[in-house]
C-alpha positions in Angstrom: 0.0 0.0 0.0 2.8 2.4 0.9 4.5 1.7 -2.4 1.4 3.0 -4.3 1.4 6.2 -2.2 4.9 6.9 -3.4 4.7 6.1 -7.1 6.3 9.6 -7.5 9.6 8.9 -5.9 10.3 12.6 -5.3 7.7 12.3 -2.5 9.8 9.8 -0.5 12.5 12.1 0.8 10.1 14.7 2.4 8.1 11.9 4.0 11.3 10.3 5.3 12.2 13.7 6.9 8.8 13.9 8.5 9.1 10.4 9.9 12.6 11.2 11.3 11.2 14.4 12.9 8.4 12.4 14.5 10.9 9.8 15.8 13.2 12.5 17.3 10.2 14.3 18.9 9.0 11.1 20.5 12.5 10.2 21.8 12.8 13.7 23.4 9.4 13.4 25.0 10.1 9.9 26.2 13.3 11.2 28.0 11.2 13.9 29.7 8.6 11.4 31.1 10.3 10.7 34.4 10.2 14.4 35.4 6.6 15.0 34.1 3.1 14.6 35.3 0.7 13.0 32.8 -2.8 14.5 32.4 -5.0 13.3 29.6 -8.1 15.3 28.7 -11.2 13.7 27.1 -13.9 15.8 25.5 -17.3 14.0 25.5 -19.8 14.3 22.7 -21.8 16.8 24.8 -18.7 19.1 25.1 -17.8 18.2 28.7 -14.1 17.8 29.2 -12.8 15.3 31.8 -9.3 15.0 33.0 -8.1 11.4 33.1 -5.3 11.0 35.6 -3.9 8.4 38.1 -6.9 8.9 40.3 -9.3 7.6 37.6 -7.0 5.1 35.8 -5.5 2.3 37.9 -2.3 2.3 36.0 0.9 4.4 36.1 0.2 6.8 33.2 3.9 7.6 32.8 4.7 4.0 32.1 1.7 3.6 29.8 2.7 6.7 27.8 6.3 5.6 27.7 5.1 2.3 26.2 2.9 4.2 23.7 5.9 6.4 22.7 8.2 3.4 22.3 5.7 1.5 20.2 5.2 4.6 18.1 8.9 5.1 17.6 9.2 1.4 16.5 6.3 1.8 14.0 7.7 5.1 12.6 11.2 3.5 12.4 9.8 0.5 10.4 8.0 2.9 8.0 11.2 5.0 7.7 13.4 1.9 7.0 10.9 0.6 4.4 10.7 3.9 2.5 14.5 4.3 2.8 14.9 0.9 1.2 12.5 1.8 -1.6 14.4 5.0 -2.2 17.7 3.3 -2.3 16.4 0.6 -4.7 15.1 3.3 -7.0 18.4 5.0 -7.1 20.1 1.9 -8.5 
């Protein structure tokens, strides 16, 4: 599917740069987690906003968010590696 999105190979390099930027941002945020307090806000269909924190959720939100960041980094890295491989193969 991704191959079809980049039938114009000139689109690969900007997308690679965006993926790399996302990876770097997530790595930075992940390093900041130990010193941070996690608060998640959820807006209900009626417009009411509720804060979800460790008082509502019986899990350590810092650890859960760290896992989410790590999984996201892994996914973006897989996409980056795949596109980089496509780009390198097209240059041959």
